[in-house]
N, C-alpha and C positions, 0 to 999 in steps of 0.2 A: 690796260687792255689784256683780255685773255687771248690765247692762241686759238681762236676760233672763228670762222666766217661764215656767213649765210651767203649761199651762191643763188642768185635769182636767175634760174634757167628760163623763165617766161618771156614773152615778148612785150610785157607791160611792166610799169613801175610798181613796187611793193612798197608798203609801209607798215610797220607795227608799232607805232609810237615812239620812234627814235629817229626819225629822218627817213627820207625816201632811199630806197635801193632801186637804181635803175636797171633796166633789162640787161640780162647777161652781164652782170657785174658781181663782184665779191664785196661784201661788207663786214668788217671786223667788228665783233661784239666787243664794246669798249670796257666793260667791267662785269664782275661777278653780279652785282646788283641788278645790271639791266639783263644778264643771262636768266636771273630768277624771274624777272617780269615776263621774258619771252616764253618761259616754260608755261606760263598760264594763259598765253594768247591762243585763243581758239582759232583765229585766222590763220596764223602761222602752222598750228597743227595741220589744218586743212591743206595748206599749201604744201607742206612737206608730204602729206599722204597722196597728194596728186602729182608729186614730182616737180612741181613749179620752184620749190625751194630744196637744195642739198646743202650739205655740210662739208666744209674745208678746214684742214688744220694748218695750211700754209698760205691761204689766199690766192692759190695758183691753180691747184688741182682739186678735185673731189674727193671726199673719203671714198674708200673703194667698196663700201657696202652696197648690196645690190638692191634690196628692198627699201621702201620709205621706212619701215620700222628701224632698219638698220641705222638710217640717218637721223631718226628721232633719238635712238639710243645714243648716237654720237654726240647730239646736242646735249642730252641730259648729263652725261658723265663729262667730267671736268678736264679730261685729257685723253689723248690716244696712246700714251705710253705711262709706264709706272712713275716717272719723275715729271711732274706737271711743268711744261715749258713756260707756263705763266709765272712760276716761283723761281724758276732757274735752279731748282733743287735746295733752295733756301730752308724749306720746312724740314727737309731732311738732314741738312747740315747747317743748323742755325748760327754757328760761330765762325763760320768760313765763308768767303765770298765766292761767287761763281767764277769760272775760269775767265780770265782776262778783266775781272773786276777787281776793285780794291776798297778798303774800309776807309772812312773819313769822318772826323768830328766837323760839324759845321755849326757855328755859333752866331746868334743875332740877339742884340740887346734893344730895348725900347722902354720908353716912359709913358704910363697912362696920361691921358689929357695934355699931351705935349706934341706939337708938331716938330719935324726934324730931329726927332730924338733917337732915330735908329742908329746903332753901331754895327756894321756889317763890312768889314774891310779885308783886303788882301794883306799879306805880310809886308807889302810895299807901301801900305797906307792908302791904296785905292778904293773907292766905293764899289762894292760887288753889285748891289741893286736888286737882289731878289725879293726884297721886303718892301711893303707899303703899308701905311696906316690910314685908318678911317676912324672918325669920331662921331658919335650919335648922341642926341638929346631926345627927350620926350616933348612931343607937341600934340595936343588933343589926343592924348592916350596912345600915340604911335611914335615909333623911333624914326627920326629923321636925321640926316647928316648935318653936323655942324658946319658953319660957313667960314669961320677964322678962329684964331687963337683966343680973341676976346670971348666969343661965343663958347669956345671950348672950356675956358677957364671957369666960365659961370654956370655952364649947362651939361657939360659932357658926363654921362653916366654909363657909357660903353665905349671902349676902345678895342678896335680890331686891327690885328697885324696879320697881313696875308703873306705868306712865304711861298714863293713860286720860283724854283730854279730853272734853268734852260736846259736841263737834261733829265733823262730817266734816271730812278734811283729805287732803292728798297730800303726800308728802314730796319735797322738792327735793334735800336733802342732810342730813347730820347727822354730829356727831363727838363724841367724849368726850376730855377733858382733865384733867390733875391739876397741883396746886401743887408737888408734890415726887414723885420716883421711889420707889415702896415698896421697903422693905428686904427683903421677902420676895415670892416668886412670887405674883402676883395676876392671875387670868384673868377677862376680861369678854366675855360673849356679849350680843348684841343681837337680840331676837326680836321680830317683827312679826306682827300678826293672830293673837294667842295665844288661839285658841278651843279648846274642848273637842274631844277627837277625834271624837265623833259629830256635830259640826258643822263638820268639815273640819280640825280641828287647826291647827297652827302654819302660817301661810300664807308666812312668809319668815324666813330668818335672815340678818340683815345682818351679822353678825360671827361666821361659822362658825368652828370649831376653837378659839376662845378667844383673845383678844388679851392677851398677858403685858405687863402695864404696866410691868414693870421694863425693857422694852425702848423705852418712850415717854418722850422727854425731858420734863422739867418745863415746863409752860405752852405745850406744843405740842399740835397736834390729831392724833388718830387717827380716821380716819372714812371717809366716802363722799360724792361728788358725783356725784349722778344723780337721777333721777325715779322713785317707785315706779311700777310697772306698772298700778296700780289705785287709785282712791279708797279711802281706808280710812274706813269708816262707823261711826258711833256706834251705830246701831241695827241689831239682827239680826232677819231676818224672822220666826224662830220665838221667839227668847229676848227680844226686845224691847229697849228702850233701855239703853245701858250694857253690852251684851254683844257689840258688833259688832266688826269687823275693825280698829278704830282702837286697839286694845290693843297696847302696846309694853313688853316687859319686858327689863330689864337683869339678868342673872344673873351674879354676882360670886363667884368661889371663892378662898378664902384660907385662911391658917393660922387655927387656933382663936382667936377673938376679936380677930383683927387688925383694927385701925382705920385706914382710909385714905379720904381725902375725894376724891371724883370729881365731874366736872361733866359733864352730858350736855346737848348743844345740838341742836335740831331746827330746820332750815329748812324751813318748810312753805307750802303754798298753803291758805288758808282764805277762807270767805265773808266 
């Protein structure tokens, strides 16, 4: 979520495509993608012009601009100060964590077409539980979820791993790796901020086009070294905890029932 709120000053509920905003309440804009949608919303433009909606940078008090154009400009610009509080300064200091945060590697492993194949544990060998797997097959030209391991072995052509920690974080870098090169084409996509369309949809695709792991040497890294443009949040302002932009999904497409072990590593900033 970005550090920007819509304040409904009217006596009636307002809605701009991302849930209701009750009268005299503040609603935090959940992502840059949602902000961009709002900027093209004629109804919101009219409501800001009439004073029904004003802008806040803290969810408590309104921006101190006097006129409605002041508030529209406050909505358009991404911050009210030179270092965007949404990024915590990370875009300006990409190799250092914000004050009070620290860096961490987080590793998860899984195998395509294989239930209960996740390795994601603490140093005391306890399950962490941030990741979950789903498997899909083609039925009547549509992808549907497989029902059991027998079904997966015979028909699975897509393996999804959803990684969703129980805290906010920002990505510094990340990569995928493998012990061996697959014998068949195997494509991997990495998707960030995997929200439902009505709440902004996918916020970023870190591996667009699909990385074919047959071109990646065994035990080498394929990934990105950079910083995400926004903090990735555990809580969504409408959906609540566990439905925020910190959801990262790996989509792996492969031959039916093909089994291949992959490692995903995130280098992140956390509190």
